[in-house]
Every structure is written in structure tokens, then in C-alpha cells.
C-alpha positions in Angstrom: 0.0 0.0 0.0 1.3 3.4 -1.0 1.2 6.5 1.2 -2.1 8.2 0.1 -4.1 5.3 -1.3 -6.7 5.6 1.4 -7.8 9.1 0.3 -7.2 8.8 -3.4 -10.7 7.5 -4.3 -12.7 9.6 -1.9 -15.1 12.3 -3.2 -13.9 15.9 -3.3 -15.1 17.9 -0.3 -17.7 20.7 -1.0 -18.4 23.2 1.7 -22.0 23.8 2.7 -21.2 27.2 4.1 -19.1 28.7 1.4 -20.0 28.8 -2.3 -17.5 27.6 -4.9 -15.3 30.2 -6.5 -16.1 30.9 -10.1 -13.6 29.6 -12.6 -12.7 33.0 -13.9 -11.9 34.3 -10.4 -9.9 31.2 -9.6 -7.9 31.6 -12.8 -7.1 35.2 -11.8 -5.3 34.0 -8.7 -2.6 32.5 -11.0 -2.4 35.3 -13.5 1.0 37.2 -13.6 1.2 40.6 -12.1 3.6 43.5 -12.7 5.6 44.0 -9.5 7.2 47.1 -11.0 4.2 48.9 -12.3 5.3 52.1 -14.1 9.0 51.0 -14.2 8.9 50.9 -18.1 7.4 54.4 -18.3 10.1 55.7 -15.9 12.8 54.1 -18.1 11.3 55.7 -21.2 11.2 59.1 -19.5 14.8 58.8 -18.3 15.9 57.9 -21.9 14.1 60.9 -23.4 16.6 63.5 -24.4 16.2 67.2 -23.7 18.2 70.2 -24.8 20.0 72.6 -22.5 19.0 76.2 -22.7 21.6 78.2 -24.6 22.9 81.2 -22.7 23.2 84.2 -25.0 26.2 86.5 -24.8 25.7 90.3 -24.3 25.9 91.0 -28.1 23.2 88.5 -28.9 21.0 89.8 -26.1 21.5 93.4 -27.4 20.4 92.4 -30.9 17.2 90.7 -29.6 16.5 93.8 -27.4 16.8 96.2 -30.3 14.6 94.0 -32.5 12.0 93.8 -29.7 12.1 97.5 -29.3 11.4 98.0 -33.0 8.6 95.5 -32.9 7.0 97.2 -29.9 7.1 100.5 -31.7 5.3 99.0 -34.6 3.0 96.6 -32.6 -0.1 98.5 -33.8 0.7 97.3 -37.4 0.7 93.7 -36.0 4.0 92.7 -37.6 4.8 89.2 -38.8 7.7 87.4 -37.0 9.5 84.1 -36.9 10.8 83.2 -33.5 13.1 80.5 -32.2 12.6 80.0 -28.4 13.2 77.6 -25.6 10.3 75.6 -24.1 11.2 74.2 -20.7 10.3 70.5 -20.1 7.7 70.0 -17.4 9.0 66.7 -16.2 12.8 67.1 -16.1 15.7 69.5 -16.5 16.2 70.9 -20.0 13.6 71.4 -22.7 13.4 71.8 -26.5 13.7 74.6 -29.0 10.8 75.5 -31.3 10.5 77.8 -34.2 7.2 79.4 -34.9 6.0 82.2 -37.1 2.9 84.3 -36.8 1.5 87.8 -36.4 2.0 89.7 -33.1 -1.2 90.4 -31.3 0.3 92.2 -28.4 3.2 92.4 -25.9 2.6 91.7 -22.3 5.3 93.9 -20.7 4.4 92.9 -17.1 4.8 89.1 -17.8 7.5 89.7 -20.4 5.7 87.7 -23.1 4.7 88.0 -26.7 1.2 86.9 -27.7 0.6 85.9 -31.3 -2.7 86.0 -33.1 -3.0 82.2 -33.1 -2.8 82.1 -29.3 0.9 81.1 -29.0 2.6 82.7 -26.0 6.3 83.2 -26.1 8.4 84.2 -23.1 10.8 87.0 -24.0 13.4 85.6 -21.7 13.4 82.3 -23.6 14.1 83.9 -27.1 17.0 82.6 -29.1 16.4 84.4 -32.4 13.7 86.7 -33.8 13.2 87.6 -37.5 10.7 89.9 -39.2 10.3 91.6 -42.6 10.5 94.9 -40.5 14.2 94.2 -40.0 15.1 94.4 -43.7 17.1 97.5 -44.5 17.4 98.4 -40.8 20.8 98.3 -39.1 20.2 96.1 -36.0 
């Protein structure tokens, strides 16, 4: 006689107090789970590259200031501009440079921002370059 022969042929016990677990719930007990939830997203975010903000020298800052002054003087004409500016990243250090073109709606001197007709808001302190047809033939 082997070790468990006495119980091998007995019927399976069914509780009268507790109902049987549905097969779907029973199967879920053995399903794999992600112990490191969000770890993959964190790795992707860490691998995403950002640019450092370029610090302009005094000459480059002076050129941008002169161009902004000319644009402010002619802001009633709603001049067209093309701007390259830095957009800080919300999740980590650094950011990205973007170039947009549009028509100036107004300057917000208090917040040091340029508002374009399409709703784009550009921080003056983040400007890298600014071009406009107004600058042609003007020594800036």
C-alpha cells in the first residue's frame, strides 16, 4: 500500500457554508502581475533627451532687445515674426527649442511675453532668435 491510497478515491469535499469560487476568479489567482508597475514608463522618460537652454552673450541679447524695441514701436501694425525660443520641459531638466511664425497680437510687458494672433505665448526671456520683414534694411 502506498502513502495516500486511502484518500485517493474519496469524493472531493464541497463546503456547505461557502459557495465555490467561479472559474474566472480562480484563474485570476494564478495570473501574472507587474511587480514594478510604471517602471517601463520611468525608463522611457529617463531615456528621453532634452536640450539645455543656450545662454546668449551680451551682443546677442542686445540684438534681440533692439529687435523687440522696433517690434514694440510697430506693434499697432501687427508685424509678422519668426521666432526660435526655448520651451522648458515639465518633467525634467532641460527642454526643447521650437521655431514658430505668426503675427504679433500684443506684448505683455508685465509678464515679459509676446502673444501671437494664433494664441501662441512666447516668453521673451526664452528667445534665441527673432526675425521679421521689418528688420530688412534696418541696421540692427
